[in-house]
N, C-alpha and C positions, 0 to 999 in steps of 0.2 A: 449384462449389467455390470456397470463397473464394480472393481472390487470394493471401494468406499466411495460414499457421495455425503453431501451436506445436505437439510433439508429443515429449514425453518429453526435454525440454531442445533441443530441437532445432527453427531458425525453417527453416519450408519453405515454397518458393514453385514455381512452371513457371519451366521454361526454355522461352521462347517460340520459341526458334529450332530447336526440333527435338520431333519427337512423341513422348509417353509420356517426356518427360525431365524432370526437378524438380531443384532446388537445395535443398542442405540447409544450415545455418550452426548451429555447436553455440554454446548460448548460454554454455558455461562450458569453464575452461580445465581442462587436466590437467597430469599430468607422464609422462615417459618410464617405462613400465613391463615387465619380466622376461615372459619364456613364463609365469611363473605369476602373471601380472599384478599380482605386487607393487610398488609404488614404488621406483623408483632414486633413492634422495636419500642422498647422505653427510655426515655431520655429526662433523666433528673438533675437538678442542680442543687449541690448542697455546700454553700457558702463558697470558698475560694475553688472547690473543685467541683467533681460532676459524676455520674455513675450512668452509666450505657448496658442496656441489656437488650441482648438479640437472638436468635437462632438461625445459623447459616442450614440453606439447604440446596442439595444437588438433585434437580428431578427436572422432570418435563410434564407439562401438563396434558391431561387427557384429550382437548380438543386437537394438540397439537400432534398426538400419538397417533388420536384415530386419521390425520391426515397422512402421517407417515405410512401406515399401512395401505391406504388409499394410492399412493404413490408407488409402495414395492409392489402390490398388484399391478399397476400400470406397467412399470417398468420390467417384469417379469412376463407379463401376459396374462396373467392369471386374474379372473374376474372376481373372486372369492377374498377380500382383504380381512373379512373374521376370521378365517381360518390361519393367516397368518400372525406367527406367533415373535413378541418383542421380549426382549429382557434389557435391563441395563449392562451396560461391558461390564467384564470381570476385573475390575478394577482393584486393585493392592497398594498398602502403605498409604493409604491416603490421611493428609492432613488438611486442615483450614486455618486460614490465615487473615486474621483484620488488619488493616493497614487506615491509619489517619494522616493525610498529609497535608501541604501548606498550599493548597490551590493552584499553585503554577507549574504542576507537574501531574500528571496520572498517578496516583499511589498506586504502589503496586510492586515497589522492590528494584527496579530497572533503573538504566541512569542516562540522563539526556547527552545529548549529543554533544554540549558544551562541555561536558565532564562531571556535573555537578550530581551527586547521590539523590535518588529519591528516597521517599518517606521508606522505613524499616516498617516490618510488623511489629504492632504493640502488642499482640497476642496470636497465639498459635495453639490451635486446640486439636485432638484426636477426634475421631468422629464414632456416629453408631456402630459403624461396621456394617451396615448395610443401605439400600435405598430407600430413603433420601440422602443418607449420611449427614445426619444432625449434627450440626456442633454446635455447643451453646457457649456464647460469650456475655458475660458477668463481671464487669470490671469498672475500677477506678477511674476516670480520667481526669486531667488537669482541665485549669481554664480554657485553656490554649485547645487542647484536644474538644472539649465543650462547644469551643466557636467553631470548630473543623466540622464538628459533624453536624451541627444546626447548619451548617452551610452547606453540606451535603444534602441535609433535608431539604432545604430552599431550593434544591435544585441547581446546586454549584456542582458542576465535575470537579475530580482531582482532590478532593476534601477526605473522603473516606471510601474504601473499599472491601471487598470479599476476595480471597480468592484460594480455590481449591489446588490440590497439589496431589497426583497419583501416580503409579506407573500402570502400562495395561497392555496386553497383547493385542498388538494390533496385525491385520494381513498386509502382509507384500509378496509380490510376486517377483520371484527369481528367476532368471532366465540362464541357460548356458546353453553353448554353440560348438561344436567341433566341425572345421572346416579342414579340407585337405589343403595342404600347402606345396604339393607337388604333384607332379603326374606320376611321379613313382611310389606314390604311397599305397595303391591297390595291388600293383605288383608286389611290392615290398612284404605286404601284409600275408599274401598267401606264400610267400617263401620262408615268413617268419611265423607261421600260426600253427606249425606243427600239426598234429593230428585235425585240427580244426575246433577242439573242442572250446568250448565256451570260456573257460579260464585261459586256455592258450591264446584264445582271440584278445580277449581282453588286456591280457599282458602284453602283447603285440601292439595293439594300440597306441597302450600307455608308453612303450618302447618308442613307437613313430612319433608321440608330440614330444618325448626326449630329444631325438635326431631331428626333429624341426621340420618333421614332413607334414605333420597337422598340427594344429591349433586347438585350443581350449580356452574359450572366453566365457567367463562368469558374470552377470550383471545383476549387483546385488544391494541390497538398502546399507545406508551405512552403519559404519559400526555393526557388521554382521555377527550374530552368533556363529562361535568357530564350528557346532554340528553344523551349520546350514551349509558351511563353505563345502565339506565332505561329503554330506548328502546330495548337495546339486554334482558334484564332479562326478560320484559315483552314476547318479541318476543320467548323466550324460554319456559315459563309459557303456552303462547297460544298455542304453538306448544304442548305440551304436554298433554293439556287440550283434543286437537285433536286426538292423538296416543292413550290415555288411556282411553277416553269415550267408545270406542266401546268395550274395554275388560272387561271395567267393568262391561256395559250394558249387554254383551254376557254370561257373568255368566263364565268365563272362569279362573277364580281366584279361586283354593282351599284354604281350609286352613292355609297350607303353603306355599300358592304361588306356588308350582309346577314348570313347565318349564315355564310359565309367568313371574317368578319373578325377572328375569333380565330384565330390562329396558334402554336403553339409547336412548336419543333426542337429536339432535343436529339442529341448526340453525345458518348460515352463513348472516351478513349482511355486502354492502359494505358501507362506509361512508365517505362523505368528511370532511377530518382533517385539520383545518387551520393551516400552517406550514411554519416556517421561509424559504426563499430561497435565494441562492446567485449563482450570475454568473459572474465571472471573469476573466479578461485576461492579460497576460505579454505584455506589449506594442511593446518587441522585437519579440513577433509572429504575429502583425497585421503590425506593422512599419518597413521597411528598409531603407538603406541609398540613395536608388534609388527614395523612395518617398518622401522625406523631403531635402530640401536644407539647409543645417545646417549653422548657421554664421561663417565667414572665423575666423579661429584660433579654433574654437571650439573645431572640431575633434582631432584636434592633442592635445587639451589640456585634453581632455577626456582620453588619454591614461597615461598621466601622472597623473591625478588628480582623475578620477573615476574610474579606471581599476584595481579591487581587485588585490591583489598578489596571489598566489598561494601555498595554506600549503601542505605541504607533510610530512609524517609519516610513519613508520612501523607499520603494521596491525599484526606483530609477535615478540616474543622476541629474540633479537639478540645474548644474551649470547650464548656461544660455535660455534656459527657460523663464518665463515672463513673471513670475512669481513674485509676488510681495509679501504674502502670508498667509499661512493656513490653521484656520481654528477648527476645531474638534470638540463637537457637546455630546457628552454622554448623560441624560437626565440633565440633572441641573449642575453637572461638574463639565469642565471645559480646560483645554490646555489647548498652547497656540506652536507651532514649528514656524520656527522665525528665519528671515533670509540675514545672510546668504547660505548658509550651510545646510537650514533645516533638518538640524539633528532630533533624533528621537525625543518623543515625550511620554510621558505616563500621564493618564487621564485617570482621578481617583476611582475607586470602587465604586461601580454601579452595575455589576454583572449582570441583575436581572433585566438591565435595557440591552436589547439584541442588536440593535442598530445606533449608528453614531449619524448625527448632522454634520458636514464637511462643509465649511464656507471657504471660499479661496479668493484672495483679491490680487491682481492683477498689477504690473507696472507698467504696460503699454496702452491703457485706457479703456480696459474691456471690463466690462459688466462683473460683480462680484457673480460668481456661481455659488448656489445652493446645492446639496445632494445628499441623500440619504444612503448611508454605505453600510450592508450587515459588518456584523461584529461578535459573532458568537463565542469566540475564545477569550484567550487573556493577552493576544499580539494581534495588530493589525497593519498589514503593510499596504501602502496605497500604489497602487498602478496609476499611471496618467489619467486615465479616464475618469478614477475617482476624483482628482481634484480638476476635473475637466480641460485637461490638455487633450490635444492631439497633434500628433508629430507628421511632418512633411518630409518625404524621404526622395533623396535625389540619388539615384542610383545610376551609375557611368561606368561600370564595369566592364559593358559592351563595347565603349571606346579604347579601352586599354590595351584589347586584344587586335585594334583595329589601325594601329601605327600612330594614335594620338600621344602628345607628351602632356598636355593638360587641357582645362576646359573651364570655364567660368559659366556661372548661371545665374541670372538674375530674375530675383521671385519678387511677385508684386500681391501683395494680399489686401482686398477690398472686404473688411467686416462689416456686417448690417448693425454694427452699433457706432462707428465713427470716421477717423479718417485713414487713409492708406496706409500701409504698413512695408516698407522693400526691404529684402536683405539679398546680399551677393554670398555666392558660396564657390570656394577655390575648389579643385578637384584637380588631381594628378599623382605624380609618384606612387607611393603605396595607400593613399586615401582616393578611393574612388566612388566612397559614399557617403554622405553627410545628412544631416537633420538639421531641420529647422522646427520648433516647438510652436504653437498656436495653441491660444484660449478656444476651446468649442462653444463657442455662445447658444447654449441649448434654448429653444423657443424665441429666439432674435431673427430669423429670416434665416436665407440661404447667403453663404458670404461667395467671392469671386478669386480664385487664385490663377494667375498668370504667371506666366514664365519663357525668357526668351535665354539662349545661350550660343555660346563660341565654343570652338574647338581648335586648336595648336598643333599643327601638325610637326612632325620629328622635323621637319627641314625650317621650321619658324614661322610659315605662313601660317592663316586664321582664317577660319571658315563660318562664316557669322549665320545665324538659324531665327526667324522671326518669332514675334511672341505668338504663343499659343497658349489657351486655355486648358487649365489643367482640373480634368473631371475626378480625379481621386489623387489622395494624399502622396501615392506613390508615383513619381516620375521617373522614367526610364530614358535615357539619354541612348539613343544607338543612330546608325546611318541606315537607310531604309536598303540600299546597294550592298553593304559592307565597305563603304570607303569613303573618307572625309571628301574626294572628290565629288563626290555625286550630290553636294550640298550648297557648293560653293555659290 
């Protein structure tokens, strides 16, 4: 079985001091709940301020622990889950932090890629000192923080979070390996081991390592304890003495070492290393609007004060795309990305609405395209398909390796909704791939795409190729026999 594994939000590893005993560590925090499993959170408004009271808890539910016993029985091959003992991991220096954020980031004290610091903890508490490590928060909050807490209750991520911090001894496997680095290793040991005592052989092995006749390699966890390094090194040398002593005593080592010259000895130690751990949870994941009675007016104020706008941008270069405008509707709010740059816009906050209606107008006479696009977060980046575009790609890189100086491609598109559209693409030098944007008229019937092309040889002669229907939007130009002469 693996030294540790995750099961339904729990980290599990063996308690090596007792048989059939294992530790578990919840990877997420929770709040105290009543007998009906409802979260016990109180939010009160008092004029320009508010009051928040809750108790954090770090625990695992009984049904998940029962499932963990079944999983351990399966992994160990023991069919008696009831005899497996589980205990909360021996965490130390446990504290719990409450974060209240601004809705644009995940509350929790980290830093965004853009450099903006996230929300700092508004309160930190020591805990009860034993599972479930209860931590009581009873504090006055500002009107803005009250709106943030209400936003979390209403299901919006990033407005409030709980996070436990602690240290815990976690098991790591450390390995050490001794290998001979020279054919002289064993003969040299025989000549230097003296009386053949354990101490003498160990000293000879250490000297051989110093002289470069053998190497010792240690594989350790990051920032290993000093006593682990020494213990593992001693274990490798001790094992090497056990392996080499019979070889040397049996006289199996010839003058040049012979077949016995290659020696490798490996040792594995499982060692508990103190590591920092954290378990956090966004409040929107554990508390909902049916669990907390929000003060009158606060829920409505959240829509205006705490609900972040949705930032919408294009994830591709719109140059040469037949785009006229892109309208984004989120509930009863909307914004428009306008030509020619189609710069990012913000749609006013309606984050309870998890999809947006995208309506796109085109410059080539194509009908307006409408599509619903998921928008679960605070930023939405459109792909070409989101705004009803498909791209025709002409790939002529194979020509560049066949002695062709340049190529031209004439494309004809017959859409189902109107007149033909033509485009000429020039390829050559360092530009052997070109693109053409086309509206994808969903539900308007099939379209027809045709191309013909010419290739100009290095000597200036031109080879022409007849019109061909394109069955896919990716057109690859090449010569069937590897030479432009084959297509004259």
